[in-house]
C-alpha positions in Angstrom: 92.8 56.8 30.3 91.7 54.5 27.6 88.5 55.5 25.8 86.1 52.5 25.5 83.0 54.3 24.2 82.4 57.8 22.8 79.0 59.3 21.8 77.5 62.8 22.0 75.8 62.0 25.3 78.2 59.6 27.0 81.9 59.0 27.1 83.3 55.9 28.9 86.9 55.5 29.7 89.0 53.0 31.7 91.3 54.7 34.2 94.4 52.5 33.8 96.1 54.1 36.8 93.3 53.4 39.3 91.5 50.5 37.7 88.0 51.9 37.4 85.6 53.1 34.7 85.0 56.8 34.2 81.6 57.6 32.8 81.0 61.2 31.6 77.3 62.0 30.9 76.9 65.0 28.6 73.8 67.1 27.7 70.2 66.1 28.1 69.0 62.6 28.6 65.6 60.8 28.5 64.8 57.3 29.8 65.6 55.9 26.4 69.0 57.5 26.2 69.8 56.5 29.8 69.0 52.9 28.9 71.1 53.1 25.7 74.0 54.6 27.7 73.6 51.9 30.3 74.0 49.2 27.6 77.2 50.9 26.5 78.5 50.9 30.1 77.7 47.2 30.4 79.5 46.4 27.2 82.5 48.4 28.5 82.5 46.4 31.7 82.5 43.2 29.6 85.6 44.4 27.8 87.3 45.9 30.9 85.9 44.3 34.1 86.4 46.4 37.3 84.8 46.9 40.7 84.6 50.7 40.8 82.9 53.4 38.7 83.3 57.2 38.7 80.2 58.5 37.1 80.4 62.2 36.2 77.2 64.2 35.6 78.9 67.6 35.8 78.0 68.3 32.1 74.5 66.8 32.3 71.6 69.1 31.5 67.9 68.7 32.2 65.8 66.3 34.3 66.0 62.5 34.2 63.6 61.9 37.2 61.4 59.5 35.2 64.3 57.0 35.0 65.3 57.0 38.7 63.4 53.8 39.7 64.9 51.9 36.7 68.4 53.2 37.4 68.2 52.2 41.1 66.6 48.8 40.6 67.7 47.6 37.1 70.9 49.4 36.1 72.6 49.2 39.4 71.6 45.6 39.9 73.2 44.7 36.6 76.3 46.7 37.4 76.6 44.7 40.7 76.0 41.4 38.8 79.0 42.4 36.6 81.2 42.9 39.7 80.8 46.6 40.4 80.8 47.2 44.2 81.4 51.0 44.5 80.1 53.9 42.4 81.0 57.5 43.1 78.4 59.8 41.5 79.2 63.4 40.8 76.0 65.5 40.3 75.7 68.4 37.9 75.2 72.0 39.2 71.4 71.5 38.6 69.3 70.7 41.6 67.1 68.4 39.5 70.1 66.1 38.9 71.0 65.9 42.5 67.3 65.3 43.5 67.1 62.5 40.9 70.3 60.9 42.2 69.0 61.0 45.8 65.7 59.5 44.7 67.5 56.7 42.9 69.3 55.7 46.1 66.0 54.6 47.6 65.9 51.8 45.1 69.6 50.9 45.2 70.4 47.7 47.1 73.2 45.9 45.3 76.2 48.2 45.4 77.5 51.1 47.4 76.7 54.5 45.8 77.7 57.8 47.2 76.8 61.2 45.7 79.3 64.0 45.5 79.3 67.7 44.5 82.8 67.7 43.1 85.2 65.3 41.3 88.0 65.5 43.8 85.9 64.2 46.7 84.5 61.4 44.5 88.0 60.5 43.2 89.4 60.4 46.8 86.5 58.3 48.0 87.0 55.7 45.3 90.7 55.6 46.1 90.1 54.5 49.7 87.4 52.0 48.9 86.5 49.4 50.1 87.6 50.9 53.4 85.7 54.1 52.8 84.8 56.2 55.8 81.2 56.7 54.5 
């Protein structure tokens, strides 16, 4: 792994073995910090283009429900414009995080996003893309 961005709330690395970005979201986030984090991810994609992202919320705390429409419509559309086609999304143990992710999918049109409860399933799904079974 090659670290591209590191802050208290987000760590972005490039997985050189698999050729995808790994985003680890940490702690509590608001709409503002989610948008700041998204800008960091966009910049990392400019530096290291790829088609897949493993986004890990397992260390995320709190509720980010107010940002779901923006994430689904704006953030994911911009990721798709940068060439991302598949995103494996690992939810935190908090129900609020999983609910926010599921709500976001209603607004997602430009790339394939699948929600997972564990890293291994998400990792294996990304490995088999674009010929994923679901």
